[in-house]
CHARMM-style PDB file with segment names, atoms N, HN, CA, C and O in Angstrom:
ATOM      1  N   MET     1     -15.156 -71.205  16.954  1.00  0.00      PROA
ATOM      2  CA  MET     1     -13.715 -71.190  17.035  1.00  0.00      PROA
ATOM      3  C   MET     1     -13.248 -72.634  16.978  1.00  0.00      PROA
ATOM      4  O   MET     1     -13.972 -73.523  17.425  1.00  0.00      PROA
ATOM      5  N   ASP     2     -12.089 -72.892  16.455  1.00  0.00      PROA
ATOM      6  HN  ASP     2     -11.501 -72.170  16.092  1.00  0.00      PROA
ATOM      7  CA  ASP     2     -11.608 -74.251  16.259  1.00  0.00      PROA
ATOM      8  C   ASP     2     -10.946 -74.807  17.524  1.00  0.00      PROA
ATOM      9  O   ASP     2      -9.732 -75.006  17.568  1.00  0.00      PROA
ATOM     10  N   LYS     3     -11.764 -75.052  18.547  1.00  0.00      PROA
ATOM     11  HN  LYS     3     -12.751 -74.891  18.511  1.00  0.00      PROA
ATOM     12  CA  LYS     3     -11.349 -75.706  19.800  1.00  0.00      PROA
ATOM     13  C   LYS     3     -10.170 -75.016  20.477  1.00  0.00      PROA
ATOM     14  O   LYS     3      -9.292 -75.680  21.027  1.00  0.00      PROA
ATOM     15  N   ARG     4     -10.149 -73.701  20.437  1.00  0.00      PROA
ATOM     16  HN  ARG     4     -10.863 -73.162  19.990  1.00  0.00      PROA
ATOM     17  CA  ARG     4      -9.112 -72.954  21.136  1.00  0.00      PROA
ATOM     18  C   ARG     4      -9.577 -72.706  22.564  1.00  0.00      PROA
ATOM     19  O   ARG     4     -10.775 -72.695  22.848  1.00  0.00      PROA
ATOM     20  N   SER     5      -8.633 -72.512  23.438  1.00  0.00      PROA
ATOM     21  HN  SER     5      -7.660 -72.521  23.207  1.00  0.00      PROA
ATOM     22  CA  SER     5      -8.942 -72.214  24.824  1.00  0.00      PROA
ATOM     23  C   SER     5      -9.132 -70.704  24.972  1.00  0.00      PROA
ATOM     24  O   SER     5      -8.303 -69.912  24.523  1.00  0.00      PROA
ATOM     25  N   VAL     6     -10.232 -70.325  25.608  1.00  0.00      PROA
ATOM     26  HN  VAL     6     -10.905 -70.967  25.973  1.00  0.00      PROA
ATOM     27  CA  VAL     6     -10.546 -68.913  25.806  1.00  0.00      PROA
ATOM     28  C   VAL     6     -10.697 -68.655  27.299  1.00  0.00      PROA
ATOM     29  O   VAL     6     -11.389 -69.397  27.996  1.00  0.00      PROA
ATOM     30  N   ILE     7     -10.058 -67.614  27.781  1.00  0.00      PROA
ATOM     31  HN  ILE     7      -9.496 -67.012  27.215  1.00  0.00      PROA
ATOM     32  CA  ILE     7     -10.186 -67.197  29.172  1.00  0.00      PROA
ATOM     33  C   ILE     7     -11.210 -66.070  29.202  1.00  0.00      PROA
ATOM     34  O   ILE     7     -11.094 -65.103  28.449  1.00  0.00      PROA
ATOM     35  N   VAL     8     -12.210 -66.192  30.068  1.00  0.00      PROA
ATOM     36  HN  VAL     8     -12.304 -66.978  30.680  1.00  0.00      PROA
ATOM     37  CA  VAL     8     -13.246 -65.168  30.184  1.00  0.00      PROA
ATOM     38  C   VAL     8     -13.235 -64.656  31.617  1.00  0.00      PROA
ATOM     39  O   VAL     8     -13.245 -65.438  32.567  1.00  0.00      PROA
ATOM     40  N   GLU     9     -13.215 -63.329  31.764  1.00  0.00      PROA
ATOM     41  HN  GLU     9     -13.208 -62.693  30.992  1.00  0.00      PROA
ATOM     42  CA  GLU     9     -13.272 -62.762  33.110  1.00  0.00      PROA
ATOM     43  C   GLU     9     -14.349 -61.693  33.174  1.00  0.00      PROA
ATOM     44  O   GLU     9     -14.587 -60.964  32.211  1.00  0.00      PROA
ATOM     45  N   PHE    10     -14.990 -61.618  34.325  1.00  0.00      PROA
ATOM     46  HN  PHE    10     -14.797 -62.210  35.107  1.00  0.00      PROA
ATOM     47  CA  PHE    10     -16.071 -60.673  34.574  1.00  0.00      PROA
ATOM     48  C   PHE    10     -15.617 -59.700  35.648  1.00  0.00      PROA
ATOM     49  O   PHE    10     -15.028 -60.094  36.655  1.00  0.00      PROA
ATOM     50  N   HSD    11     -15.900 -58.419  35.418  1.00  0.00      PROA
ATOM     51  HN  HSD    11     -16.379 -58.100  34.601  1.00  0.00      PROA
ATOM     52  CA  HSD    11     -15.532 -57.388  36.386  1.00  0.00      PROA
ATOM     53  C   HSD    11     -16.717 -56.444  36.548  1.00  0.00      PROA
ATOM     54  O   HSD    11     -17.073 -55.719  35.619  1.00  0.00      PROA
ATOM     55  N   SER    12     -17.330 -56.456  37.738  1.00  0.00      PROA
ATOM     56  HN  SER    12     -17.041 -57.045  38.493  1.00  0.00      PROA
ATOM     57  CA  SER    12     -18.469 -55.567  37.999  1.00  0.00      PROA
ATOM     58  C   SER    12     -17.968 -54.166  38.290  1.00  0.00      PROA
ATOM     59  O   SER    12     -17.083 -53.964  39.121  1.00  0.00      PROA
ATOM     60  N   VAL    13     -18.551 -53.200  37.589  1.00  0.00      PROA
ATOM     61  HN  VAL    13     -19.271 -53.364  36.914  1.00  0.00      PROA
ATOM     62  CA  VAL    13     -18.195 -51.799  37.774  1.00  0.00      PROA
ATOM     63  C   VAL    13     -19.499 -51.022  37.875  1.00  0.00      PROA
ATOM     64  O   VAL    13     -20.140 -50.746  36.860  1.00  0.00      PROA
ATOM     65  N   GLY    14     -19.891 -50.670  39.086  1.00  0.00      PROA
ATOM     66  HN  GLY    14     -19.370 -50.894  39.910  1.00  0.00      PROA
ATOM     67  CA  GLY    14     -21.142 -49.930  39.258  1.00  0.00      PROA
ATOM     68  C   GLY    14     -22.332 -50.731  38.769  1.00  0.00      PROA
ATOM     69  O   GLY    14     -22.582 -51.842  39.234  1.00  0.00      PROA
ATOM     70  N   SER    15     -23.065 -50.154  37.824  1.00  0.00      PROA
ATOM     71  HN  SER    15     -22.861 -49.251  37.446  1.00  0.00      PROA
ATOM     72  CA  SER    15     -24.290 -50.791  37.340  1.00  0.00      PROA
ATOM     73  C   SER    15     -24.074 -51.580  36.053  1.00  0.00      PROA
ATOM     74  O   SER    15     -25.044 -51.921  35.376  1.00  0.00      PROA
ATOM     75  N   TYR    16     -22.830 -51.875  35.703  1.00  0.00      PROA
ATOM     76  HN  TYR    16     -22.042 -51.597  36.253  1.00  0.00      PROA
ATOM     77  CA  TYR    16     -22.571 -52.674  34.506  1.00  0.00      PROA
ATOM     78  C   TYR    16     -21.463 -53.689  34.781  1.00  0.00      PROA
ATOM     79  O   TYR    16     -20.785 -53.627  35.807  1.00  0.00      PROA
ATOM     80  N   VAL    17     -21.294 -54.613  33.855  1.00  0.00      PROA
ATOM     81  HN  VAL    17     -21.844 -54.663  33.021  1.00  0.00      PROA
ATOM     82  CA  VAL    17     -20.259 -55.640  33.966  1.00  0.00      PROA
ATOM     83  C   VAL    17     -19.361 -55.551  32.741  1.00  0.00      PROA
ATOM     84  O   VAL    17     -19.842 -55.509  31.609  1.00  0.00      PROA
ATOM     85  N   LYS    18     -18.061 -55.524  32.973  1.00  0.00      PROA
ATOM     86  HN  LYS    18     -17.669 -55.559  33.892  1.00  0.00      PROA
ATOM     87  CA  LYS    18     -17.100 -55.580  31.874  1.00  0.00      PROA
ATOM     88  C   LYS    18     -16.679 -57.039  31.739  1.00  0.00      PROA
ATOM     89  O   LYS    18     -16.253 -57.666  32.710  1.00  0.00      PROA
ATOM     90  N   VAL    19     -16.803 -57.576  30.520  1.00  0.00      PROA
ATOM     91  HN  VAL    19     -17.149 -57.067  29.732  1.00  0.00      PROA
ATOM     92  CA  VAL    19     -16.442 -58.967  30.254  1.00  0.00      PROA
ATOM     93  C   VAL    19     -15.284 -58.960  29.263  1.00  0.00      PROA
ATOM     94  O   VAL    19     -15.380 -58.372  28.186  1.00  0.00      PROA
ATOM     95  N   SER    20     -14.193 -59.617  29.636  1.00  0.00      PROA
ATOM     96  HN  SER    20     -14.115 -60.094  30.512  1.00  0.00      PROA
ATOM     97  CA  SER    20     -13.032 -59.731  28.753  1.00  0.00      PROA
ATOM     98  C   SER    20     -12.886 -61.184  28.333  1.00  0.00      PROA
ATOM     99  O   SER    20     -13.053 -62.095  29.145  1.00  0.00      PROA
ATOM    100  N   ALA    21     -12.572 -61.395  27.057  1.00  0.00      PROA
ATOM    101  HN  ALA    21     -12.436 -60.655  26.398  1.00  0.00      PROA
ATOM    102  CA  ALA    21     -12.306 -62.734  26.528  1.00  0.00      PROA
ATOM    103  C   ALA    21     -10.913 -62.706  25.915  1.00  0.00      PROA
ATOM    104  O   ALA    21     -10.604 -61.843  25.094  1.00  0.00      PROA
ATOM    105  N   ILE    22     -10.075 -63.658  26.320  1.00  0.00      PROA
ATOM    106  HN  ILE    22     -10.327 -64.359  26.987  1.00  0.00      PROA
ATOM    107  CA  ILE    22      -8.691 -63.708  25.865  1.00  0.00      PROA
ATOM    108  C   ILE    22      -8.435 -65.054  25.201  1.00  0.00      PROA
ATOM    109  O   ILE    22      -8.706 -66.103  25.784  1.00  0.00      PROA
ATOM    110  N   ASP    23      -7.913 -65.020  23.978  1.00  0.00      PROA
ATOM    111  HN  ASP    23      -7.693 -64.167  23.504  1.00  0.00      PROA
ATOM    112  CA  ASP    23      -7.528 -66.246  23.285  1.00  0.00      PROA
ATOM    113  C   ASP    23      -6.170 -66.667  23.832  1.00  0.00      PROA
ATOM    114  O   ASP    23      -5.200 -65.917  23.727  1.00  0.00      PROA
ATOM    115  N   SER    24      -6.093 -67.860  24.414  1.00  0.00      PROA
ATOM    116  HN  SER    24      -6.881 -68.470  24.499  1.00  0.00      PROA
ATOM    117  CA  SER    24      -4.855 -68.286  25.075  1.00  0.00      PROA
ATOM    118  C   SER    24      -3.723 -68.589  24.097  1.00  0.00      PROA
ATOM    119  O   SER    24      -2.557 -68.600  24.494  1.00  0.00      PROA
ATOM    120  N   GLU    25      -4.043 -68.832  22.835  1.00  0.00      PROA
ATOM    121  HN  GLU    25      -4.990 -68.823  22.513  1.00  0.00      PROA
ATOM    122  CA  GLU    25      -3.000 -69.137  21.851  1.00  0.00      PROA
ATOM    123  C   GLU    25      -2.350 -67.866  21.304  1.00  0.00      PROA
ATOM    124  O   GLU    25      -1.124 -67.763  21.259  1.00  0.00      PROA
ATOM    125  N   SER    26      -3.171 -66.902  20.889  1.00  0.00      PROA
ATOM    126  HN  SER    26      -4.167 -66.986  20.926  1.00  0.00      PROA
ATOM    127  CA  SER    26      -2.644 -65.682  20.271  1.00  0.00      PROA
ATOM    128  C   SER    26      -2.539 -64.518  21.249  1.00  0.00      PROA
ATOM    129  O   SER    26      -1.928 -63.497  20.932  1.00  0.00      PROA
ATOM    130  N   LEU    27      -3.128 -64.661  22.434  1.00  0.00      PROA
ATOM    131  HN  LEU    27      -3.624 -65.490  22.691  1.00  0.00      PROA
ATOM    132  CA  LEU    27      -3.171 -63.622  23.466  1.00  0.00      PROA
ATOM    133  C   LEU    27      -3.935 -62.376  23.021  1.00  0.00      PROA
ATOM    134  O   LEU    27      -3.703 -61.288  23.548  1.00  0.00      PROA
ATOM    135  N   VAL    28      -4.835 -62.523  22.064  1.00  0.00      PROA
ATOM    136  HN  VAL    28      -5.024 -63.407  21.635  1.00  0.00      PROA
ATOM    137  CA  VAL    28      -5.705 -61.425  21.648  1.00  0.00      PROA
ATOM    138  C   VAL    28      -6.799 -61.289  22.702  1.00  0.00      PROA
ATOM    139  O   VAL    28      -7.384 -62.282  23.135  1.00  0.00      PROA
ATOM    140  N   GLU    29      -7.069 -60.049  23.110  1.00  0.00      PROA
ATOM    141  HN  GLU    29      -6.594 -59.243  22.758  1.00  0.00      PROA
ATOM    142  CA  GLU    29      -8.079 -59.789  24.133  1.00  0.00      PROA
ATOM    143  C   GLU    29      -9.117 -58.815  23.598  1.00  0.00      PROA
ATOM    144  O   GLU    29      -8.781 -57.834  22.935  1.00  0.00      PROA
ATOM    145  N   VAL    30     -10.379 -59.095  23.894  1.00  0.00      PROA
ATOM    146  HN  VAL    30     -10.652 -59.892  24.433  1.00  0.00      PROA
ATOM    147  CA  VAL    30     -11.466 -58.180  23.571  1.00  0.00      PROA
ATOM    148  C   VAL    30     -12.299 -57.982  24.829  1.00  0.00      PROA
ATOM    149  O   VAL    30     -12.284 -58.812  25.737  1.00  0.00      PROA
ATOM    150  N   SER    31     -13.025 -56.873  24.868  1.00  0.00      PROA
ATOM    151  HN  SER    31     -13.038 -56.198  24.131  1.00  0.00      PROA
ATOM    152  CA  SER    31     -13.891 -56.584  26.007  1.00  0.00      PROA
ATOM    153  C   SER    31     -15.233 -56.096  25.520  1.00  0.00      PROA
ATOM    154  O   SER    31     -15.345 -55.474  24.463  1.00  0.00      PROA
ATOM    155  N   ILE    32     -16.253 -56.388  26.310  1.00  0.00      PROA
ATOM    156  HN  ILE    32     -16.162 -56.894  27.168  1.00  0.00      PROA
ATOM    157  CA  ILE    32     -17.575 -55.824  26.094  1.00  0.00      PROA
ATOM    158  C   ILE    32     -18.064 -55.304  27.434  1.00  0.00      PROA
ATOM    159  O   ILE    32     -17.547 -55.683  28.485  1.00  0.00      PROA
ATOM    160  N   VAL    33     -19.051 -54.446  27.389  1.00  0.00      PROA
ATOM    161  HN  VAL    33     -19.471 -54.139  26.535  1.00  0.00      PROA
ATOM    162  CA  VAL    33     -19.692 -53.949  28.595  1.00  0.00      PROA
ATOM    163  C   VAL    33     -21.164 -54.261  28.465  1.00  0.00      PROA
ATOM    164  O   VAL    33     -21.771 -54.010  27.424  1.00  0.00      PROA
ATOM    165  N   GLY    34     -21.746 -54.814  29.529  1.00  0.00      PROA
ATOM    166  HN  GLY    34     -21.254 -55.019  30.375  1.00  0.00      PROA
ATOM    167  CA  GLY    34     -23.146 -55.196  29.447  1.00  0.00      PROA
ATOM    168  C   GLY    34     -23.879 -55.027  30.760  1.00  0.00      PROA
ATOM    169  O   GLY    34     -23.287 -54.742  31.801  1.00  0.00      PROA
ATOM    170  N   ASP    35     -25.179 -55.211  30.679  1.00  0.00      PROA
ATOM    171  HN  ASP    35     -25.660 -55.442  29.833  1.00  0.00      PROA
ATOM    172  CA  ASP    35     -26.069 -55.131  31.828  1.00  0.00      PROA
ATOM    173  C   ASP    35     -26.000 -56.449  32.597  1.00  0.00      PROA
ATOM    174  O   ASP    35     -26.159 -57.513  31.999  1.00  0.00      PROA
ATOM    175  N   PRO    36     -25.767 -56.404  33.898  1.00  0.00      PROA
ATOM    176  CA  PRO    36     -25.706 -57.651  34.670  1.00  0.00      PROA
ATOM    177  C   PRO    36     -26.999 -58.468  34.585  1.00  0.00      PROA
ATOM    178  O   PRO    36     -26.972 -59.685  34.769  1.00  0.00      PROA
ATOM    179  N   ALA    37     -28.116 -57.819  34.311  1.00  0.00      PROA
ATOM    180  HN  ALA    37     -28.138 -56.830  34.161  1.00  0.00      PROA
ATOM    181  CA  ALA    37     -29.394 -58.522  34.198  1.00  0.00      PROA
ATOM    182  C   ALA    37     -29.429 -59.442  32.978  1.00  0.00      PROA
ATOM    183  O   ALA    37     -30.272 -60.336  32.912  1.00  0.00      PROA
ATOM    184  N   ALA    38     -28.539 -59.242  32.021  1.00  0.00      PROA
ATOM    185  HN  ALA    38     -27.854 -58.515  32.074  1.00  0.00      PROA
ATOM    186  CA  ALA    38     -28.500 -60.086  30.821  1.00  0.00      PROA
ATOM    187  C   ALA    38     -28.079 -61.509  31.160  1.00  0.00      PROA
ATOM    188  O   ALA    38     -28.398 -62.442  30.423  1.00  0.00      PROA
ATOM    189  N   GLY    39     -27.380 -61.680  32.246  1.00  0.00      PROA
ATOM    190  HN  GLY    39     -27.121 -60.922  32.845  1.00  0.00      PROA
ATOM    191  CA  GLY    39     -26.946 -63.008  32.657  1.00  0.00      PROA
ATOM    192  C   GLY    39     -25.528 -63.304  32.211  1.00  0.00      PROA
ATOM    193  O   GLY    39     -25.064 -62.830  31.174  1.00  0.00      PROA
ATOM    194  N   GLU    40     -24.854 -64.101  33.027  1.00  0.00      PROA
ATOM    195  HN  GLU    40     -25.231 -64.486  33.870  1.00  0.00      PROA
ATOM    196  CA  GLU    40     -23.450 -64.416  32.763  1.00  0.00      PROA
ATOM    197  C   GLU    40     -23.263 -65.173  31.450  1.00  0.00      PROA
ATOM    198  O   GLU    40     -22.322 -64.896  30.707  1.00  0.00      PROA
ATOM    199  N   ALA    41     -24.139 -66.116  31.161  1.00  0.00      PROA
ATOM    200  HN  ALA    41     -24.904 -66.342  31.765  1.00  0.00      PROA
ATOM    201  CA  ALA    41     -23.996 -66.924  29.940  1.00  0.00      PROA
ATOM    202  C   ALA    41     -24.137 -66.065  28.687  1.00  0.00      PROA
ATOM    203  O   ALA    41     -23.365 -66.223  27.742  1.00  0.00      PROA
ATOM    204  N   ALA    42     -25.114 -65.157  28.669  1.00  0.00      PROA
ATOM    205  HN  ALA    42     -25.741 -65.029  29.437  1.00  0.00      PROA
ATOM    206  CA  ALA    42     -25.326 -64.297  27.500  1.00  0.00      PROA
ATOM    207  C   ALA    42     -24.149 -63.346  27.306  1.00  0.00      PROA
ATOM    208  O   ALA    42     -23.709 -63.125  26.177  1.00  0.00      PROA
ATOM    209  N   LEU    43     -23.644 -62.788  28.388  1.00  0.00      PROA
ATOM    210  HN  LEU    43     -24.002 -62.968  29.305  1.00  0.00      PROA
ATOM    211  CA  LEU    43     -22.500 -61.879  28.291  1.00  0.00      PROA
ATOM    212  C   LEU    43     -21.254 -62.631  27.818  1.00  0.00      PROA
ATOM    213  O   LEU    43     -20.472 -62.108  27.023  1.00  0.00      PROA
ATOM    214  N   GLN    44     -21.075 -63.856  28.309  1.00  0.00      PROA
ATOM    215  HN  GLN    44     -21.710 -64.281  28.954  1.00  0.00      PROA
ATOM    216  CA  GLN    44     -19.927 -64.660  27.884  1.00  0.00      PROA
ATOM    217  C   GLN    44     -20.020 -64.994  26.404  1.00  0.00      PROA
ATOM    218  O   GLN    44     -19.021 -64.909  25.689  1.00  0.00      PROA
ATOM    219  N   ARG    45     -21.212 -65.376  25.929  1.00  0.00      PROA
ATOM    220  HN  ARG    45     -22.023 -65.445  26.510  1.00  0.00      PROA
ATOM    221  CA  ARG    45     -21.392 -65.679  24.499  1.00  0.00      PROA
ATOM    222  C   ARG    45     -21.064 -64.464  23.643  1.00  0.00      PROA
ATOM    223  O   ARG    45     -20.408 -64.589  22.609  1.00  0.00      PROA
ATOM    224  N   ALA    46     -21.519 -63.288  24.071  1.00  0.00      PROA
ATOM    225  HN  ALA    46     -22.051 -63.186  24.911  1.00  0.00      PROA
ATOM    226  CA  ALA    46     -21.265 -62.066  23.301  1.00  0.00      PROA
ATOM    227  C   ALA    46     -19.765 -61.763  23.240  1.00  0.00      PROA
ATOM    228  O   ALA    46     -19.255 -61.376  22.188  1.00  0.00      PROA
ATOM    229  N   ALA    47     -19.065 -61.935  24.348  1.00  0.00      PROA
ATOM    230  HN  ALA    47     -19.480 -62.249  25.202  1.00  0.00      PROA
ATOM    231  CA  ALA    47     -17.626 -61.663  24.376  1.00  0.00      PROA
ATOM    232  C   ALA    47     -16.865 -62.655  23.494  1.00  0.00      PROA
ATOM    233  O   ALA    47     -15.938 -62.267  22.784  1.00  0.00      PROA
ATOM    234  N   VAL    48     -17.250 -63.928  23.536  1.00  0.00      PROA
ATOM    235  HN  VAL    48     -18.003 -64.244  24.113  1.00  0.00      PROA
ATOM    236  CA  VAL    48     -16.572 -64.943  22.719  1.00  0.00      PROA
ATOM    237  C   VAL    48     -16.857 -64.712  21.238  1.00  0.00      PROA
ATOM    238  O   VAL    48     -15.971 -64.889  20.402  1.00  0.00      PROA
ATOM    239  N   ARG    49     -18.099 -64.316  20.904  1.00  0.00      PROA
ATOM    240  HN  ARG    49     -18.819 -64.173  21.583  1.00  0.00      PROA
ATOM    241  CA  ARG    49     -18.419 -64.002  19.498  1.00  0.00      PROA
ATOM    242  C   ARG    49     -17.575 -62.839  19.002  1.00  0.00      PROA
ATOM    243  O   ARG    49     -17.090 -62.863  17.870  1.00  0.00      PROA
ATOM    244  N   LYS    50     -17.394 -61.821  19.837  1.00  0.00      PROA
ATOM    245  HN  LYS    50     -17.787 -61.801  20.756  1.00  0.00      PROA
ATOM    246  CA  LYS    50     -16.565 -60.677  19.444  1.00  0.00      PROA
ATOM    247  C   LYS    50     -15.111 -61.122  19.257  1.00  0.00      PROA
ATOM    248  O   LYS    50     -14.445 -60.676  18.322  1.00  0.00      PROA
ATOM    249  N   LEU    51     -14.619 -61.991  20.131  1.00  0.00      PROA
ATOM    250  HN  LEU    51     -15.160 -62.354  20.890  1.00  0.00      PROA
ATOM    251  CA  LEU    51     -13.257 -62.503  19.995  1.00  0.00      PROA
ATOM    252  C   LEU    51     -13.103 -63.272  18.687  1.00  0.00      PROA
ATOM    253  O   LEU    51     -12.106 -63.103  17.985  1.00  0.00      PROA
ATOM    254  N   GLU    52     -14.078 -64.112  18.354  1.00  0.00      PROA
ATOM    255  HN  GLU    52     -14.888 -64.249  18.924  1.00  0.00      PROA
ATOM    256  CA  GLU    52     -14.032 -64.856  17.089  1.00  0.00      PROA
ATOM    257  C   GLU    52     -14.001 -63.906  15.897  1.00  0.00      PROA
ATOM    258  O   GLU    52     -13.275 -64.141  14.931  1.00  0.00      PROA
ATOM    259  N   TYR    53     -14.790 -62.830  15.963  1.00  0.00      PROA
ATOM    260  HN  TYR    53     -15.380 -62.639  16.747  1.00  0.00      PROA
ATOM    261  CA  TYR    53     -14.819 -61.839  14.885  1.00  0.00      PROA
ATOM    262  C   TYR    53     -13.446 -61.176  14.732  1.00  0.00      PROA
ATOM    263  O   TYR    53     -12.937 -61.050  13.618  1.00  0.00      PROA
ATOM    264  N   VAL    54     -12.857 -60.759  15.838  1.00  0.00      PROA
ATOM    265  HN  VAL    54     -13.270 -60.861  16.743  1.00  0.00      PROA
ATOM    266  CA  VAL    54     -11.557 -60.080  15.788  1.00  0.00      PROA
ATOM    267  C   VAL    54     -10.479 -61.027  15.256  1.00  0.00      PROA
ATOM    268  O   VAL    54      -9.643 -60.618  14.450  1.00  0.00      PROA
ATOM    269  N   LEU    55     -10.493 -62.278  15.695  1.00  0.00      PROA
ATOM    270  HN  LEU    55     -11.173 -62.610  16.349  1.00  0.00      PROA
ATOM    271  CA  LEU    55      -9.508 -63.244  15.199  1.00  0.00      PROA
ATOM    272  C   LEU    55      -9.682 -63.479  13.706  1.00  0.00      PROA
ATOM    273  O   LEU    55      -8.697 -63.612  12.979  1.00  0.00      PROA
ATOM    274  N   GLN    56     -10.925 -63.531  13.244  1.00  0.00      PROA
ATOM    275  HN  GLN    56     -11.725 -63.423  13.834  1.00  0.00      PROA
ATOM    276  CA  GLN    56     -11.192 -63.721  11.813  1.00  0.00      PROA
ATOM    277  C   GLN    56     -10.673 -62.528  11.007  1.00  0.00      PROA
ATOM    278  O   GLN    56     -10.127 -62.708   9.919  1.00  0.00      PROA
ATOM    279  N   GLN    57     -10.840 -61.318  11.532  1.00  0.00      PROA
ATOM    280  HN  GLN    57     -11.284 -61.172  12.416  1.00  0.00      PROA
ATOM    281  CA  GLN    57     -10.386 -60.120  10.835  1.00  0.00      PROA
ATOM    282  C   GLN    57      -8.863 -60.051  10.758  1.00  0.00      PROA
ATOM    283  O   GLN    57      -8.316 -59.434   9.844  1.00  0.00      PROA
ATOM    284  N   ARG    58      -8.186 -60.673  11.702  1.00  0.00      PROA
ATOM    285  HN  ARG    58      -8.631 -61.174  12.444  1.00  0.00      PROA
ATOM    286  CA  ARG    58      -6.720 -60.636  11.726  1.00  0.00      PROA
ATOM    287  C   ARG    58      -6.075 -61.672  10.820  1.00  0.00      PROA
ATOM    288  O   ARG    58      -4.866 -61.626  10.595  1.00  0.00      PROA
ATOM    289  N   LYS    59      -6.866 -62.609  10.293  1.00  0.00      PROA
ATOM    290  HN  LYS    59      -7.849 -62.646  10.475  1.00  0.00      PROA
ATOM    291  CA  LYS    59      -6.303 -63.615   9.387  1.00  0.00      PROA
ATOM    292  C   LYS    59      -5.809 -62.927   8.129  1.00  0.00      PROA
ATOM    293  O   LYS    59      -6.449 -61.993   7.646  1.00  0.00      PROA
ATOM    294  N   PRO    60      -4.671 -63.375   7.585  1.00  0.00      PROA
ATOM    295  CA  PRO    60      -4.185 -62.763   6.342  1.00  0.00      PROA
ATOM    296  C   PRO    60      -5.147 -63.058   5.195  1.00  0.00      PROA
ATOM    297  O   PRO    60      -5.734 -64.137   5.113  1.00  0.00      PROA
ATOM    298  N   ALA    61      -5.291 -62.090   4.329  1.00  0.00      PROA
ATOM    299  HN  ALA    61      -4.815 -61.213   4.396  1.00  0.00      PROA
ATOM    300  CA  ALA    61      -6.181 -62.248   3.176  1.00  0.00      PROA
ATOM    301  C   ALA    61      -5.581 -63.258   2.205  1.00  0.00      PROA
ATOM    302  O   ALA    61      -4.362 -63.400   2.112  1.00  0.00      PROA
ATOM    303  N   ALA    62      -6.443 -63.945   1.496  1.00  0.00      PROA
ATOM    304  HN  ALA    62      -7.433 -63.829   1.571  1.00  0.00      PROA
ATOM    305  CA  ALA    62      -5.985 -64.916   0.498  1.00  0.00      PROA
ATOM    306  C   ALA    62      -5.272 -64.163  -0.623  1.00  0.00      PROA
ATOM    307  O   ALA    62      -5.710 -63.081  -1.015  1.00  0.00      PROA
ATOM    308  N   PRO    63      -4.186 -64.717  -1.138  1.00  0.00      PROA
ATOM    309  CA  PRO    63      -3.472 -64.029  -2.223  1.00  0.00      PROA
ATOM    310  C   PRO    63      -4.360 -63.909  -3.461  1.00  0.00      PROA
ATOM    311  O   PRO    63      -5.135 -64.809  -3.782  1.00  0.00      PROA
ATOM    312  N   ALA    64      -4.226 -62.797  -4.130  1.00  0.00      PROA
ATOM    313  HN  ALA    64      -3.596 -62.066  -3.869  1.00  0.00      PROA
ATOM    314  CA  ALA    64      -5.034 -62.559  -5.332  1.00  0.00      PROA
ATOM    315  C   ALA    64      -4.581 -63.505  -6.439  1.00  0.00      PROA
ATOM    316  O   ALA    64      -3.387 -63.730  -6.634  1.00  0.00      PROA
ATOM    317  N   ALA    65      -5.537 -64.043  -7.144  1.00  0.00      PROA
ATOM    318  HN  ALA    65      -6.507 -63.861  -6.985  1.00  0.00      PROA
ATOM    319  CA  ALA    65      -5.225 -64.960  -8.246  1.00  0.00      PROA
ATOM    320  C   ALA    65      -4.676 -64.167  -9.428  1.00  0.00      PROA
ATOM    321  O   ALA    65      -5.137 -63.066  -9.730  1.00  0.00      PROA
ATOM    322  N   ARG    66      -3.686 -64.753 -10.085  1.00  0.00      PROA
ATOM    323  HN  ARG    66      -3.312 -65.647  -9.840  1.00  0.00      PROA
ATOM    324  CA  ARG    66      -3.147 -64.110 -11.288  1.00  0.00      PROA
ATOM    325  C   ARG    66      -4.170 -64.203 -12.392  1.00  0.00      PROA
ATOM    326  O   ARG    66      -4.794 -65.249 -12.574  1.00  0.00      PROA
ATOM    327  N   PRO    67      -4.350 -63.139 -13.125  1.00  0.00      PROA
ATOM    328  CA  PRO    67      -5.292 -63.212 -14.249  1.00  0.00      PROA
ATOM    329  C   PRO    67      -4.770 -64.166 -15.316  1.00  0.00      PROA
ATOM    330  O   PRO    67      -3.578 -64.179 -15.624  1.00  0.00      PROA
ATOM    331  N   ARG    68      -5.654 -64.943 -15.862  1.00  0.00      PROA
ATOM    332  HN  ARG    68      -6.622 -64.933 -15.612  1.00  0.00      PROA
ATOM    333  CA  ARG    68      -5.289 -65.901 -16.914  1.00  0.00      PROA
ATOM    334  C   ARG    68      -5.529 -65.265 -18.274  1.00  0.00      PROA
ATOM    335  O   ARG    68      -6.270 -64.289 -18.390  1.00  0.00      PROA
ATOM    336  N   GLY    69      -4.909 -65.815 -19.285  1.00  0.00      PROA
ATOM    337  HN  GLY    69      -4.308 -66.608 -19.191  1.00  0.00      PROA
ATOM    338  CA  GLY    69      -5.165 -65.345 -20.633  1.00  0.00      PROA
ATOM    339  C   GLY    69      -3.967 -64.723 -21.312  1.00  0.00      PROA
ATOM    340  O   GLY    69      -3.981 -64.527 -22.527  1.00  0.00      PROA
ATOM    341  N   GLY    70      -2.934 -64.409 -20.559  1.00  0.00      PROA
ATOM    342  HN  GLY    70      -2.922 -64.569 -19.572  1.00  0.00      PROA
ATOM    343  CA  GLY    70      -1.747 -63.836 -21.184  1.00  0.00      PROA
ATOM    344  C   GLY    70      -0.731 -64.913 -21.492  1.00  0.00      PROA
ATOM    345  O   GLY    70      -0.925 -66.081 -21.157  1.00  0.00      PROA
ATOM    346  N   LEU    71       0.329 -64.524 -22.117  1.00  0.00      PROA
ATOM    347  HN  LEU    71       0.487 -63.575 -22.389  1.00  0.00      PROA
ATOM    348  CA  LEU    71       1.404 -65.438 -22.470  1.00  0.00      PROA
ATOM    349  C   LEU    71       2.529 -65.235 -21.467  1.00  0.00      PROA
ATOM    350  O   LEU    71       3.075 -64.138 -21.357  1.00  0.00      PROA
ATOM    351  N   VAL    72       2.877 -66.283 -20.738  1.00  0.00      PROA
ATOM    352  HN  VAL    72       2.433 -67.174 -20.827  1.00  0.00      PROA
ATOM    353  CA  VAL    72       3.951 -66.203 -19.759  1.00  0.00      PROA
ATOM    354  C   VAL    72       5.203 -66.776 -20.394  1.00  0.00      PROA
ATOM    355  O   VAL    72       5.209 -67.920 -20.848  1.00  0.00      PROA
ATOM    356  N   VAL    73       6.268 -65.980 -20.428  1.00  0.00      PROA
ATOM    357  HN  VAL    73       6.264 -65.050 -20.059  1.00  0.00      PROA
ATOM    358  CA  VAL    73       7.508 -66.412 -21.067  1.00  0.00      PROA
ATOM    359  C   VAL    73       8.554 -66.636 -20.015  1.00  0.00      PROA
ATOM    360  OT1 VAL    73       9.684 -67.007 -20.336  1.00  0.00      PROA
TER     361      VAL     73
END
């Protein structure tokens, strides 16, 4: 991610941990659920990777190039 600030929160629920990652600029939030045995760092990396993926998918597509070869009047 291009040096954006990300808020990460962990919430233990029974035998699993819900990890939320929030982009502070766009306020996009994603969540993952994982095994607490995986470790906080691994769960945080997974949540941030998912956030990066979602932000990338939300970027507008590049405009289609006009086909060349015709005569423009």
